[in-house]
Biotite code that builds the C-alpha atoms (Angstrom):
import biotite.structure as struc

atoms = struc.array([
    struc.Atom([-11.631, -65.364, 11.299], chain_id="A", res_id=1, res_name="MET", atom_name="CA", element="C"),
    struc.Atom([-9.355, -62.473, 12.138], chain_id="A", res_id=2, res_name="THR", atom_name="CA", element="C"),
    struc.Atom([-7.407, -63.083, 15.328], chain_id="A", res_id=3, res_name="VAL", atom_name="CA", element="C"),
    struc.Atom([-7.702, -60.376, 17.928], chain_id="A", res_id=4, res_name="SER", atom_name="CA", element="C"),
    struc.Atom([-7.555, -59.808, 21.666], chain_id="A", res_id=5, res_name="PHE", atom_name="CA", element="C"),
    struc.Atom([-11.327, -59.325, 21.431], chain_id="A", res_id=6, res_name="ASN", atom_name="CA", element="C"),
    struc.Atom([-11.711, -63.026, 20.538], chain_id="A", res_id=7, res_name="ASN", atom_name="CA", element="C"),
    struc.Atom([-10.296, -64.133, 23.893], chain_id="A", res_id=8, res_name="LEU", atom_name="CA", element="C"),
    struc.Atom([-12.692, -65.443, 26.517], chain_id="A", res_id=9, res_name="LYS", atom_name="CA", element="C"),
    struc.Atom([-11.558, -64.838, 30.073], chain_id="A", res_id=10, res_name="PHE", atom_name="CA", element="C"),
    struc.Atom([-12.416, -67.122, 32.972], chain_id="A", res_id=11, res_name="ASN", atom_name="CA", element="C"),
    struc.Atom([-11.443, -67.018, 36.636], chain_id="A", res_id=12, res_name="PRO", atom_name="CA", element="C"),
    struc.Atom([-7.746, -67.842, 37.080], chain_id="A", res_id=13, res_name="HIS", atom_name="CA", element="C"),
    struc.Atom([-7.313, -71.041, 39.051], chain_id="A", res_id=14, res_name="ARG", atom_name="CA", element="C"),
    struc.Atom([-4.387, -69.747, 41.132], chain_id="A", res_id=15, res_name="TYR", atom_name="CA", element="C"),
    struc.Atom([-5.298, -66.105, 41.767], chain_id="A", res_id=16, res_name="SER", atom_name="CA", element="C"),
    struc.Atom([-8.159, -63.638, 41.983], chain_id="A", res_id=17, res_name="ASP", atom_name="CA", element="C"),
    struc.Atom([-7.488, -62.574, 38.392], chain_id="A", res_id=18, res_name="GLY", atom_name="CA", element="C"),
    struc.Atom([-8.726, -63.886, 35.058], chain_id="A", res_id=19, res_name="VAL", atom_name="CA", element="C"),
    struc.Atom([-7.116, -65.970, 32.329], chain_id="A", res_id=20, res_name="GLN", atom_name="CA", element="C"),
    struc.Atom([-7.790, -66.683, 28.659], chain_id="A", res_id=21, res_name="ALA", atom_name="CA", element="C"),
    struc.Atom([-6.254, -69.646, 26.841], chain_id="A", res_id=22, res_name="LEU", atom_name="CA", element="C"),
    struc.Atom([-5.918, -69.697, 23.078], chain_id="A", res_id=23, res_name="TRP", atom_name="CA", element="C"),
    struc.Atom([-4.622, -72.664, 21.094], chain_id="A", res_id=24, res_name="ASN", atom_name="CA", element="C"),
    struc.Atom([-2.861, -72.266, 17.785], chain_id="A", res_id=25, res_name="CYS", atom_name="CA", element="C"),
    struc.Atom([-1.204, -75.313, 16.308], chain_id="A", res_id=26, res_name="GLY", atom_name="CA", element="C"),
    struc.Atom([1.266, -76.767, 18.750], chain_id="A", res_id=27, res_name="ARG", atom_name="CA", element="C"),
    struc.Atom([1.253, -73.625, 20.928], chain_id="A", res_id=28, res_name="TYR", atom_name="CA", element="C"),
    struc.Atom([-1.037, -72.422, 23.684], chain_id="A", res_id=29, res_name="GLU", atom_name="CA", element="C"),
    struc.Atom([-1.129, -68.742, 24.592], chain_id="A", res_id=30, res_name="LEU", atom_name="CA", element="C"),
    struc.Atom([-2.042, -67.883, 28.165], chain_id="A", res_id=31, res_name="SER", atom_name="CA", element="C"),
    struc.Atom([-3.197, -64.307, 28.803], chain_id="A", res_id=32, res_name="VAL", atom_name="CA", element="C"),
    struc.Atom([-3.557, -63.351, 32.466], chain_id="A", res_id=33, res_name="VAL", atom_name="CA", element="C"),
    struc.Atom([-4.901, -60.264, 34.178], chain_id="A", res_id=34, res_name="ASP", atom_name="CA", element="C"),
    struc.Atom([-4.084, -60.573, 37.878], chain_id="A", res_id=35, res_name="MET", atom_name="CA", element="C"),
    struc.Atom([-6.460, -57.718, 38.802], chain_id="A", res_id=36, res_name="LYS", atom_name="CA", element="C"),
    struc.Atom([-9.246, -58.650, 36.424], chain_id="A", res_id=37, res_name="GLY", atom_name="CA", element="C"),
    struc.Atom([-9.744, -55.145, 35.032], chain_id="A", res_id=38, res_name="ASP", atom_name="CA", element="C"),
    struc.Atom([-6.895, -54.536, 32.514], chain_id="A", res_id=39, res_name="GLY", atom_name="CA", element="C"),
    struc.Atom([-5.452, -52.530, 30.851], chain_id="A", res_id=40, res_name="PRO", atom_name="CA", element="C"),
    struc.Atom([-2.169, -54.491, 31.000], chain_id="A", res_id=41, res_name="LEU", atom_name="CA", element="C"),
    struc.Atom([-1.771, -58.257, 30.869], chain_id="A", res_id=42, res_name="TYR", atom_name="CA", element="C"),
    struc.Atom([0.940, -60.875, 31.120], chain_id="A", res_id=43, res_name="GLU", atom_name="CA", element="C"),
    struc.Atom([1.336, -63.660, 28.620], chain_id="A", res_id=44, res_name="ILE", atom_name="CA", element="C"),
    struc.Atom([3.113, -66.985, 28.386], chain_id="A", res_id=45, res_name="ALA", atom_name="CA", element="C"),
    struc.Atom([3.372, -69.484, 25.559], chain_id="A", res_id=46, res_name="ILE", atom_name="CA", element="C"),
    struc.Atom([3.286, -73.227, 26.125], chain_id="A", res_id=47, res_name="PHE", atom_name="CA", element="C"),
    struc.Atom([4.101, -76.246, 24.007], chain_id="A", res_id=48, res_name="GLN", atom_name="CA", element="C"),
    struc.Atom([3.236, -79.661, 25.420], chain_id="A", res_id=49, res_name="ASN", atom_name="CA", element="C"),
    struc.Atom([2.392, -78.001, 28.763], chain_id="A", res_id=50, res_name="ASP", atom_name="CA", element="C"),
    struc.Atom([5.892, -76.493, 29.057], chain_id="A", res_id=51, res_name="LYS", atom_name="CA", element="C"),
    struc.Atom([6.939, -72.864, 28.771], chain_id="A", res_id=52, res_name="PHE", atom_name="CA", element="C"),
    struc.Atom([8.567, -71.956, 25.454], chain_id="A", res_id=53, res_name="VAL", atom_name="CA", element="C"),
    struc.Atom([10.261, -68.772, 24.328], chain_id="A", res_id=54, res_name="GLN", atom_name="CA", element="C"),
    struc.Atom([9.839, -67.861, 20.687], chain_id="A", res_id=55, res_name="LEU", atom_name="CA", element="C"),
    struc.Atom([12.105, -65.509, 18.722], chain_id="A", res_id=56, res_name="PRO", atom_name="CA", element="C"),
    struc.Atom([10.238, -62.425, 17.580], chain_id="A", res_id=57, res_name="GLY", atom_name="CA", element="C"),
    struc.Atom([7.810, -62.715, 20.482], chain_id="A", res_id=58, res_name="ILE", atom_name="CA", element="C"),
    struc.Atom([9.983, -62.987, 23.588], chain_id="A", res_id=59, res_name="HIS", atom_name="CA", element="C"),
    struc.Atom([12.686, -60.402, 24.285], chain_id="A", res_id=60, res_name="PRO", atom_name="CA", element="C"),
    struc.Atom([16.212, -61.192, 23.155], chain_id="A", res_id=61, res_name="ASP", atom_name="CA", element="C"),
    struc.Atom([17.867, -61.467, 26.557], chain_id="A", res_id=62, res_name="TYR", atom_name="CA", element="C"),
    struc.Atom([21.337, -62.119, 25.171], chain_id="A", res_id=63, res_name="GLY", atom_name="CA", element="C"),
    struc.Atom([23.629, -64.943, 26.137], chain_id="A", res_id=64, res_name="LYS", atom_name="CA", element="C"),
    struc.Atom([25.051, -63.258, 29.252], chain_id="A", res_id=65, res_name="ASP", atom_name="CA", element="C"),
    struc.Atom([21.698, -62.966, 31.054], chain_id="A", res_id=66, res_name="VAL", atom_name="CA", element="C"),
    struc.Atom([21.209, -65.679, 33.680], chain_id="A", res_id=67, res_name="GLU", atom_name="CA", element="C"),
    struc.Atom([17.421, -65.392, 34.155], chain_id="A", res_id=68, res_name="PHE", atom_name="CA", element="C"),
    struc.Atom([15.228, -65.342, 31.059], chain_id="A", res_id=69, res_name="LYS", atom_name="CA", element="C"),
    struc.Atom([11.602, -64.831, 32.074], chain_id="A", res_id=70, res_name="ASP", atom_name="CA", element="C"),
    struc.Atom([9.104, -67.092, 30.296], chain_id="A", res_id=71, res_name="ASP", atom_name="CA", element="C"),
    struc.Atom([6.328, -64.623, 31.114], chain_id="A", res_id=72, res_name="VAL", atom_name="CA", element="C"),
    struc.Atom([6.075, -61.372, 29.171], chain_id="A", res_id=73, res_name="ILE", atom_name="CA", element="C"),
    struc.Atom([4.644, -58.684, 31.438], chain_id="A", res_id=74, res_name="HIS", atom_name="CA", element="C"),
    struc.Atom([2.844, -55.369, 30.789], chain_id="A", res_id=75, res_name="HIS", atom_name="CA", element="C"),
    struc.Atom([1.242, -56.254, 27.452], chain_id="A", res_id=76, res_name="GLN", atom_name="CA", element="C"),
    struc.Atom([-1.567, -54.129, 26.000], chain_id="A", res_id=77, res_name="SER", atom_name="CA", element="C"),
    struc.Atom([-4.523, -55.488, 24.040], chain_id="A", res_id=78, res_name="LYS", atom_name="CA", element="C"),
    struc.Atom([-2.786, -54.397, 20.824], chain_id="A", res_id=79, res_name="ASP", atom_name="CA", element="C"),
    struc.Atom([0.447, -56.137, 21.880], chain_id="A", res_id=80, res_name="ASP", atom_name="CA", element="C"),
    struc.Atom([-1.484, -59.353, 22.486], chain_id="A", res_id=81, res_name="ILE", atom_name="CA", element="C"),
    struc.Atom([-3.273, -59.116, 19.127], chain_id="A", res_id=82, res_name="THR", atom_name="CA", element="C"),
    struc.Atom([0.156, -58.804, 17.481], chain_id="A", res_id=83, res_name="GLY", atom_name="CA", element="C"),
    struc.Atom([1.436, -61.868, 19.341], chain_id="A", res_id=84, res_name="ILE", atom_name="CA", element="C"),
    struc.Atom([-1.649, -63.848, 18.303], chain_id="A", res_id=85, res_name="MET", atom_name="CA", element="C"),
    struc.Atom([-1.018, -62.899, 14.664], chain_id="A", res_id=86, res_name="LYS", atom_name="CA", element="C"),
    struc.Atom([2.619, -63.993, 14.920], chain_id="A", res_id=87, res_name="LYS", atom_name="CA", element="C"),
    struc.Atom([1.563, -67.343, 16.390], chain_id="A", res_id=88, res_name="LEU", atom_name="CA", element="C"),
    struc.Atom([-0.974, -67.744, 13.592], chain_id="A", res_id=89, res_name="THR", atom_name="CA", element="C"),
    struc.Atom([1.827, -67.245, 11.052], chain_id="A", res_id=90, res_name="CYS", atom_name="CA", element="C"),
    struc.Atom([3.774, -70.028, 12.760], chain_id="A", res_id=91, res_name="LEU", atom_name="CA", element="C"),
    struc.Atom([0.693, -72.263, 12.364], chain_id="A", res_id=92, res_name="CYS", atom_name="CA", element="C"),
    struc.Atom([0.422, -71.667, 8.610], chain_id="A", res_id=93, res_name="LEU", atom_name="CA", element="C"),
    struc.Atom([2.903, -74.446, 7.871], chain_id="A", res_id=94, res_name="ASP", atom_name="CA", element="C"),
    struc.Atom([0.595, -76.891, 9.672], chain_id="A", res_id=95, res_name="PHE", atom_name="CA", element="C"),
    struc.Atom([-2.415, -75.705, 7.672], chain_id="A", res_id=96, res_name="THR", atom_name="CA", element="C"),
    struc.Atom([-0.589, -76.048, 4.366], chain_id="A", res_id=97, res_name="GLU", atom_name="CA", element="C"),
    struc.Atom([0.758, -79.468, 5.303], chain_id="A", res_id=98, res_name="GLU", atom_name="CA", element="C"),
    struc.Atom([-2.441, -81.031, 6.661], chain_id="A", res_id=99, res_name="PHE", atom_name="CA", element="C"),
    struc.Atom([-5.198, -78.926, 5.099], chain_id="A", res_id=100, res_name="GLY", atom_name="CA", element="C"),
    struc.Atom([-6.785, -77.799, 8.356], chain_id="A", res_id=101, res_name="GLN", atom_name="CA", element="C"),
    struc.Atom([-6.143, -75.283, 11.060], chain_id="A", res_id=102, res_name="SER", atom_name="CA", element="C"),
    struc.Atom([-5.515, -76.317, 14.635], chain_id="A", res_id=103, res_name="GLU", atom_name="CA", element="C"),
    struc.Atom([-6.319, -72.849, 15.959], chain_id="A", res_id=104, res_name="CYS", atom_name="CA", element="C"),
    struc.Atom([-9.242, -72.623, 18.345], chain_id="A", res_id=105, res_name="ASP", atom_name="CA", element="C"),
    struc.Atom([-10.532, -70.276, 21.012], chain_id="A", res_id=106, res_name="PHE", atom_name="CA", element="C"),
    struc.Atom([-11.673, -71.389, 24.427], chain_id="A", res_id=107, res_name="ARG", atom_name="CA", element="C"),
])
């Protein structure tokens, strides 16, 4: 299956009037949120073991002198999110090669 924003299934967000899609890939969970519920821009966060994580190549390089490094990436288009999903899938390839199965699933 080709990963794409179009594979995401949005449900009501539990803390706002917006919508949220969760996508699992290996040890990571991608959260895609639309606070208005009508696009076209979204915010994303990546979790590992229910904690925010920042991944090189996905999150901005804030530099060492920046005090606040936001775990949430704002103003992402559908194409941006598809690219992030593909990067996460590449990170999962080691798991697939090691254990012979993919942990990626959509919900």
